[in-house]
N, C-alpha and C positions, 0 to 999 in steps of 0.2 A: 571071052572076057569074063572074069570072075565077078560075081555080084556080092557086094558088101552091104549087109544090113546094119545100120547104126541105130542104136537106141536113142530116141528123141528125149531130151531132158529139158527141164524147166529150171531156169536160174533166177534167183531173186536179186534185188538190189542189196547192197550192204551199206548200212547207215549206222554209224556209231558202234561198229563191230557186231551188229546183229542183222540177220536176214530179214528183208522186208518184201513181202509179195504184193503185187498190185494186180488190178483187173486189166491193165493195159499191157499187152504182150507183143513182142516183135519176133517173128519167125526168122531164124538164121538158116540160110540154105548154102549147100555146097555149090560153089560157082560153076563147076564142071557140068553138073546135070540138074541142078535145082532141087535136089533131094533136101527136105527139111531135116535138120539135125538138132536144133535146140530152139526153145522159146525163152526170151529174156524179158524180164520185167522192165517197164519204162516208167519213169517218174512223171507225175503231173506237177503243177506249180507248187502245191502245198508240200509235197514230198521233197521237191527240190529245195524249198526254203528250209525245211527241217534238216536236210543234209548239210547245207552250207552254214547253218547256225550252230552245228555241232550236235544236233539232236537226237 
């Protein structure tokens, strides 16, 4: 079986057309073998409020 090595990337939130990085990250894994492939930023309550207010 061939082994594929994926580059693990970090993805910010997009609020008001601008990328927003946070300290809270969630790792996304391949369901097949659990290999981590990405880290995505998560919003806290303040960032959520900023996003829904158009901010």
